C-alpha positions in Angstrom: -14.5 5.9 12.3 -11.7 8.4 12.5 -7.8 8.2 12.7 -5.4 10.9 13.4 -2.0 10.8 11.7 0.8 13.4 12.5 3.6 13.7 10.0 6.2 16.3 10.8 4.2 19.4 11.5 1.0 18.4 9.7 -2.0 16.8 11.3 -4.2 14.6 9.1 -7.7 13.4 10.2 -8.9 10.4 8.3 -12.6 9.6 8.5 -14.2 6.7 6.8 -17.7 5.2 6.5 -18.6 2.1 4.7 -21.7 1.4 2.8 -22.2 -2.4 3.0 -24.8 -2.5 0.2 -22.5 -0.8 -2.3 -19.2 -2.5 -1.1 -17.7 1.0 -1.0 -16.4 3.4 1.6 -16.1 7.1 1.6 -12.7 8.4 2.9 -12.3 12.0 3.9 -8.9 13.3 4.7 -8.4 16.7 6.4 -5.0 18.4 6.7 -4.6 20.8 9.7 -8.4 21.4 9.8 -8.1 23.5 6.6 -7.7 21.3 3.5 -10.0 18.4 2.8 -10.2 15.6 0.1 -12.8 12.9 -0.3 -12.3 9.6 -2.0 -14.5 6.6 -2.6 -12.8 3.2 -2.2 -13.7 -0.4 -2.3 -14.6 -1.5 1.3 -14.3 -5.3 1.3 -10.9 -4.9 3.1 -10.2 -2.6 6.1 -8.6 0.8 5.6 -4.9 0.6 6.6 -2.4 3.3 7.4 1.4 3.2 6.9 4.6 5.2 7.0 7.7 4.7 5.0 10.6 6.7 3.4 9.3 10.0 4.7 5.6 9.6 3.6 2.5 8.7 5.4 0.0 6.8 3.4 -3.3 4.7 3.6 -4.7 2.0 1.4 -7.9 0.1 0.9 -8.7 -2.9 -1.1 -7.8 -1.3 -4.4 -6.3 2.1 -3.8 -3.1 3.7 -2.3 -3.3 7.3 -1.1 0.0 9.1 -0.3 -0.5 12.0 2.0 1.2 15.2 0.8 4.5 16.4 2.3 3.9 20.0 1.4 0.8 22.0 2.5 -0.2 23.1 -1.0 -0.1 19.6 -2.6 -3.0 17.2 -3.1 -2.6 13.5 -2.0 -1.2 11.1 -4.6 -3.6 8.3 -5.6 -2.7 5.0 -7.2 -5.3 2.4 -8.2 -4.5 -1.2 -8.8 -6.5 -4.1 -10.3 -5.9 -6.6 -7.5 -6.6 -6.5 -3.8 -3.8 -4.7 -1.8 -2.7 -6.6 1.3 0.4 -4.7 2.3 2.1 -1.5 1.2 5.7 -0.7 1.9 7.5 2.6 1.1 11.1 2.0 0.1 13.8 4.1 -1.3 13.2 2.8 -4.8 9.4 3.2 -4.7 6.3 1.5 -3.4 6.3 -2.2 -2.9 2.7 -3.4 -3.2 1.8 -6.9 -1.9 -1.4 -7.8 -3.6 -3.5 -11.0 -3.4 -1.3 -13.0 -5.7 1.5 -10.7 -6.8 4.2 -8.3 -5.6 4.7 -5.1 -7.5 7.3 -2.3 -7.5 5.8 1.1 -8.3 8.1 4.0 -9.2 6.3 7.3 -9.7 3.0 6.2 -11.1 4.4 3.4 -13.2 4.9 -0.3 -12.4 8.5 -1.0 -12.7 8.4 -4.7 -11.8 6.0 -7.5 -10.9 6.3 -11.0 -9.6 3.2 -13.3 -9.8 2.9 -16.1 -7.4 1.0 -19.3 -7.9 -1.2 -19.1 -4.7 -2.8 -16.4 -2.6 -0.5 -14.5 -0.3 -1.2 -15.0 3.4 1.6 -12.9 5.1 4.4 -10.5 4.3 7.3 -9.2 6.3 10.8 -7.8 5.9 14.0 -9.5 7.1 16.6 -6.9 6.6 16.5 -6.0 2.9 14.5 -9.0 1.9 10.7 -9.2 1.7 9.4 -12.6 2.9 6.1 -13.8 1.4 4.2 -16.7 2.7 1.5 -18.1 0.5 -1.6 -20.3 1.1 0.4 -23.4 0.2 3.0 -22.6 2.9 5.6 -21.7 0.4 8.0 -19.0 1.5 9.3 -16.7 -1.3 12.1 -14.2 -0.6 12.2 -11.0 -2.7 14.7 -8.2 -2.9 14.4 -4.8 -4.5 17.4 -4.3 -6.8 17.3 -1.0 -8.6 14.0 -1.0 -10.4 13.6 -4.7 -10.3 12.1 -7.3 -7.9 14.4 -10.3 -7.7 13.6 -13.7 -6.2 16.5 -14.6 -3.9 18.4 -17.6 -5.0 17.0 -20.9 -3.5 13.5 -19.3 -3.1 11.3 -19.9 -6.1 7.6 -19.0 -6.4 5.4 -22.1 -6.5 
C-alpha cells in the first residue's frame, strides 16, 4: 500500500507491507524520489498519518516517525512501550494517546504522563482541551500546561 504526503515543497511517498506471520510491517519513506529510509514496525495496528505544528508524521502500534522539514535531515523516530492510538503535534510537543495513558513528549523525553484506569476508546480536542473517552464510558479532560498534562477540574481519571 502507498500514501503520498506533500509538506511545503517536499513530496513523501510512504509504502508499507505487512508480514502477518511476524506481526511486523516494513515502512519505506521516499522524499522527492531521491532520499529513502526503511523502518520495521509492529503491524497489529494500521499505519496512520498526521500533520501538526508544521510537521508531517506517521505512526504505527509502537513507533512515531516525524518526517523531516529540511532536505538533508533524517526522519525522527520515537518508540513507545504501549500501543499508540492517536498522536497530536502541539506547540509544546507531541501528545501521545496510548492504550491506557496520555503522554507529553518534548524532544525525545517524556515530560508528563497520565495513566487511566481503563482502555482508551476515543480522543478528540475541544479547543485547548483533549477529551478522552475510556472503555467504561468515563470522559477525562486534559490540558497541556507548559510541560505538564493537567486533568481539568471536575474530570478525574477513573
